[in-house]
LUMKESE-144682 format. One line per 8 residues: number of its first residue (from 1); their letters; for each residue z, x, y of C-alpha. Coordinates in pm, whole numbers. Example, Ala and Ser with C-alpha at 12.3 -4.5 7.8 and 13.67 -1.06 7.14 Angstrom:
BEGIN
1 = as = 780:1230:-450; 714:1367:-106
! end
This chain:
BEGIN
1 = mhivmigt = 1171:-2417:224; 811:-2538:219; 599:-2258:366; 228:-2258:447; 53:-1926:501; -278:-1950:688; -483:-1644:594; -476:-1459:262
9 = gyvglvtg = -556:-1113:391; -325:-817:359; -38:-955:569; -68:-1319:463; -88:-1252:89; 200:-1002:83; 421:-1216:307; 348:-1539:121
17 = tcladsgn = 407:-1380:-218; 737:-1221:-117; 863:-1545:38; 771:-1728:-283; 955:-1467:-485; 1274:-1545:-291; 1260:-1909:-403; 1044:-2084:-143
25 = dvacvdiv = 746:-2306:-218; 450:-2128:-58; 93:-2253:-20; -157:-1988:90; -458:-2130:273; -795:-1967:336; -1132:-2105:443; -1319:-1875:203
33 = askieklr = -1346:-2078:-117; -1454:-1784:-334; -1146:-1591:-230; -916:-1880:-318; -1085:-1921:-657; -1034:-1552:-734; -668:-1573:-636; -623:-1876:-862
41 = rgeipiye = -768:-1666:-1145; -522:-1387:-1069; -782:-1162:-908; -624:-990:-606; -873:-903:-328; -674:-606:-196; -517:-303:-360; -141:-293:-311
49 = pgltelvl = 92:-149:-578; 297:-419:-748; 127:-712:-574; -78:-838:-868; 227:-867:-1092; 428:-1042:-820; 150:-1292:-746; 104:-1378:-1114
57 = hnvragrl = 480:-1418:-1167; 519:-1663:-880; 205:-1859:-966; 339:-1906:-1319; 674:-2016:-1174; 494:-2278:-963; 623:-2141:-633; 292:-1993:-513
65 = tfttnaan = -33:-2188:-482; -372:-2126:-320; -590:-2383:-147; -871:-2430:104; -735:-2769:210; -472:-2721:480; -436:-3095:530; -284:-3128:184
73 = vvpeadcv = 2:-2886:254; 65:-2851:629; 224:-3196:700; 518:-3123:465; 571:-2763:581; 893:-2639:736; 712:-2332:866; 341:-2261:906
81 = fiavgtpq = 266:-1890:933; -59:-1782:1095; -173:-1448:954; -540:-1427:1047; -717:-1113:1164; -728:-1013:1530; -996:-742:1521; -1096:-521:1807
89 = sesgaadl = -1359:-666:2037; -1623:-462:2219; -1392:-429:2520; -1107:-294:2307; -907:-615:2344; -789:-814:2044; -1038:-1081:1938; -839:-1404:1903
97 = tglwkvvd = -1131:-1627:1802; -995:-1681:1451; -645:-1753:1577; -758:-2024:1817; -971:-2192:1550; -662:-2214:1329; -443:-2347:1611; -695:-2619:1698
105 = slapmlsn = -734:-2726:1335; -358:-2730:1271; -259:-2944:1568; -321:-3291:1416; -147:-3194:1090; 186:-3069:1230; 505:-3270:1195; 777:-3277:1460
113 = rtivviks = 1000:-3038:1264; 739:-2778:1170; 770:-2431:1322; 447:-2242:1383; 506:-1871:1324; 252:-1619:1452; 241:-1326:1212; -87:-1187:1347
121 = tvpvgtnr = -73:-899:1592; -153:-1060:1926; -143:-955:2294; 155:-1040:2508; 145:-1402:2618; -43:-1534:2314; 253:-1712:2149; 332:-1895:2472
129 = avaerlkk = -35:-1985:2512; -37:-2121:2156; 266:-2338:2235; 97:-2472:2549; -225:-2544:2361; -42:-2728:2084; 146:-2938:2340; -182:-3027:2508
137 = ltgrtidv = -344:-3118:2175; -50:-3312:2029; 125:-3452:2334; 459:-3312:2217; 645:-2982:2200; 584:-2774:1888; 814:-2478:1827; 623:-2149:1816
145 = asnpeflk = 780:-1821:1706; 654:-1463:1707; 731:-1271:1387; 541:-940:1395; 484:-757:1067; 575:-395:1002; 414:-344:662; 277:-7:554
153 = egcaiddf = -20:-25:319; 76:124:-14; 443:19:6; 418:-324:168; 632:-506:-87; 922:-266:-36; 874:-288:340; 898:-667:327
161 = tkpdrvvv = 1185:-696:81; 1383:-403:226; 1294:-414:596; 1421:-171:858; 1457:-482:1074; 1315:-830:1112; 1195:-919:1461; 1153:-1277:1579
169 = gvdrpeva = 1061:-1401:1923; 1173:-1754:2006; 1244:-1988:2295; 1523:-2179:2116; 1815:-2043:1909; 1769:-2326:1659; 1429:-2180:1567; 1582:-1837:1519
177 = avlhdlyr = 1842:-1991:1287; 1572:-2138:1061; 1390:-1807:1038; 1716:-1623:975; 1779:-1849:674; 1427:-1776:551; 1477:-1400:575; 1841:-1398:462
185 = pflrtehp = 1761:-1276:105; 1607:-961:251; 1892:-882:490; 2175:-835:241; 2203:-460:307; 2288:-515:673; 1935:-466:806; 1927:-627:1150
193 = fltmgles = 1767:-960:1232; 1660:-910:1593; 1611:-1220:1806; 1432:-1184:2139; 1189:-1360:2370; 830:-1432:2268; 682:-1168:2495; 929:-901:2383
201 = aemtkyva = 851:-962:2016; 477:-937:2082; 527:-616:2275; 755:-468:2007; 473:-465:1753; 231:-285:1983; 483:-38:2117; 601:58:1767
209 = ncllatki = 247:129:1643; 146:309:1960; 452:533:1952; 384:627:1588; 20:694:1673; 138:912:1961; 354:1121:1728; 57:1177:1496
217 = sfineman = -178:1278:1777; 87:1502:1931; 156:1697:1611; -219:1727:1545; -275:1872:1889; 10:2116:1836; -132:2209:1494; -465:2299:1650
225 = lcehvgan = -285:2513:1905; -84:2684:1630; -405:2801:1462; -521:2966:1784; -195:3145:1862; -110:3255:1506; 177:3013:1447; 232:2796:1138
233 = inevrrgi = 266:2424:1206; 480:2371:895; 735:2618:1027; 717:2455:1370; 771:2112:1211; 1090:2233:1049; 1197:2382:1378; 1168:2056:1569
241 = ghdqrigf = 1221:1793:1299; 1588:1871:1252; 1645:1770:1612; 1784:1418:1568; 1605:1308:1883; 1272:1391:1718; 1296:1364:1339; 1030:1434:1076
249 = sflfpgvg = 865:1094:1039; 497:1085:1137; 498:1455:1223; 260:1558:945; -52:1728:1080; -385:1616:941; -729:1483:1025; -617:1189:1234
257 = yggscfpk = -492:838:1173; -705:542:1065; -649:201:912; -639:-150:1050; -345:-113:1289; -304:207:1487; -660:244:1623; -703:-117:1732
265 = dvralmnv = -345:-159:1854; -364:150:2074; -689:23:2226; -558:-331:2259; -251:-215:2451; -476:3:2668; -675:-310:2745; -360:-503:2836
273 = aerhelep = -255:-226:3074; -598:-214:3237; -601:-593:3284; -274:-551:3474; -433:-274:3686; -228:1:3523; -377:325:3394; -268:387:3031
281 = rilsavdv = -282:768:3055; -76:847:2745; -247:586:2527; -590:704:2642; -498:1060:2552; -373:948:2209; -701:770:2135; -916:1061:2255
289 = tnnaqkqv = -705:1315:2064; -727:1116:1743; -1104:1075:1764; -1142:1449:1819; -906:1528:1530; -1132:1343:1287; -1396:1610:1356; -1173:1911:1288
297 = lfhkvhdh = -1269:1949:921; -1638:1923:998; -1610:2192:1265; -1440:2420:1013; -1720:2364:762; -1983:2410:1033; -1832:2745:1131; -1799:2854:767
305 = fkgdlagr = -2171:2809:708; -2261:2940:1055; -2414:2607:1146; -2650:2590:848; -2541:2293:633; -2888:2170:541; -2912:2144:163; -2548:2242:109
313 = tialwgla = -2345:2033:-133; -1997:1940:-15; -1730:1788:-239; -1488:1551:-69; -1160:1430:-219; -1005:1121:-61; -1180:833:116; -906:579:197
321 = fkprtddi = -738:625:534; -417:705:344; -303:707:-20; -201:398:-220; -461:175:-55; -834:103:-77; -855:49:301; -1126:260:469
329 = reapsltv = -1113:99:813; -1132:377:1076; -1076:629:794; -1122:996:895; -1330:1044:580; -1606:829:727; -1630:1045:1038; -1648:1358:821
337 = idsllqag = -1914:1206:594; -2125:1092:888; -2121:1440:1040; -2204:1610:709; -2497:1376:640; -2629:1419:991; -2620:1797:940; -2831:1762:625
345 = anvrvhdp = -2561:1821:364; -2534:1651:26; -2193:1489:-24; -2015:1426:-355; -1707:1204:-317; -1407:1096:-520; -1121:858:-446; -892:690:-701
353 = iamdnvra = -928:344:-544; -1157:325:-240; -1498:427:-377; -1640:75:-405; -1568:11:-38; -1740:335:61; -2035:262:-169; -2081:-70:10
361 = lygdklty = -2122:125:336; -2332:422:227; -2520:307:-81; -2713:592:-241; -2659:834:48; -2361:980:-141; -2289:1086:-498; -1989:896:-633
369 = cdnmydal = -1773:1066:-896; -1514:880:-1102; -1346:1210:-1192; -1210:1439:-922; -1338:1750:-1100; -1687:1604:-1146; -1712:1591:-768; -1689:1972:-765
377 = seadilli = -1990:2030:-991; -2265:2218:-802; -2059:2184:-482; -2043:2477:-243; -1694:2394:-113; -1422:2127:-130; -1281:1915:152; -954:1723:106
385 = vtewsefr = -920:1427:340; -660:1194:183; -333:1311:26; -343:1125:-306; -70:1246:-543; -318:1358:-810; -465:1609:-565; -134:1789:-517
393 = npnfdlmk = -119:1971:-852; -477:2008:-976; -616:2245:-1240; -709:2532:-1012; -881:2726:-1291; -1113:2433:-1358; -1174:2396:-986; -1288:2758:-960
401 = qrlkqpvi = -1521:2707:-1255; -1684:2401:-1100; -1718:2515:-739; -1998:2751:-637; -1754:2910:-392; -1374:2894:-434; -1331:2753:-83; -1102:2465:15
409 = fdgrnlye = -1070:2303:356; -753:2098:331; -712:1822:589; -364:1732:464; -199:2070:400; -131:1991:34; -99:2351:-81; 102:2657:12
417 = psvikqlg = -155:2896:164; -7:3215:19; 3:3069:-334; -348:2930:-335; -492:3248:-189; -331:3443:-473; -521:3213:-709; -845:3343:-558
425 = faysgigl = -932:3065:-315; -1032:3092:46; -812:2826:203; -789:2664:544; -550:2385:638; -457:2222:966; -245:2435:1198; -183:2709:941
433 = k = -226:3078:1014
! end
């Protein structure tokens, strides 16, 4: 098929590349000329394991191209995917400004057979509104489908090529059939292709993310309670996770969730509920709990130094909101850093991938260390915020040599408390006695 992908951000670039890799001709379109030029040179603007190699392979094969000129590629397209950002507005609702600009510009280019596929995360009713707007602009019916993405940063290629399920929202079964053919190469292991109405598909994306966010906030709240009553959250996790109704996924205590999806999707669905005069009590509690959880590490440090952090040097490992990505949007590390700086502390940071993004935010307010052990030099204590693999089995002897105090506050429970205490460290995790 001839596919056009509007938007070369995280979702658009991964989706377009994977569709090209399955034999389709894919043109990725973006209005930012410098971004397109970099992609043509093989420079990938995001960090995603395996993506660079896959992009280069499909560009060489002639199946994947990049352009700023939609008019050159849209008229011949079988499907036009819209994968532009829908960031959070001041009200908490999704900002659809970019989406509507794309829809308006596409209208005169679309052929009768082209299917417009909304990949962006959008509020319920948006796909139908897009269809109505296109009909008004073109004077004819244009098929619009909802195809929400379920990609996890750090393993997006596997998520796309080996999906748990593919969800499409359509008004006509003929549209579903086209999209089923497109996704057929990724469904060979009996993963379901779920066809539903437009509104149900839109809602599926939000509900999935909000439920996962709820599990994270719930286990974090229980972890905080465990610390106060002398229980161990890891033991509690094992006690509940084997219940098939609950499971272990997303029940890892930590310093809160971040990233581009969970925070804004929770707030966007809250906004939808409020616009329908419903009170989103559970979602509100999830959002409040997560914001509070991001402060847990700072409170531990504050108590350790009895409130006197001025002039202290704090080492911090992990800046990305999770490992295997350079994404720092809504990252807990930023909340911790802000609180430490406000308290007068000096902060030395290390992250395998995300340091440039943090440097762009903080400039010379922080000390940036390319080596994880260099971050410990002259530091009073260490905070661990992101669970990168290289942090799991460090050289503890070298750590003790570098740190002024052998003290670790672990926001991801990477170490067994009894073992690390035997090594001579004072150690505090999340929900551990």
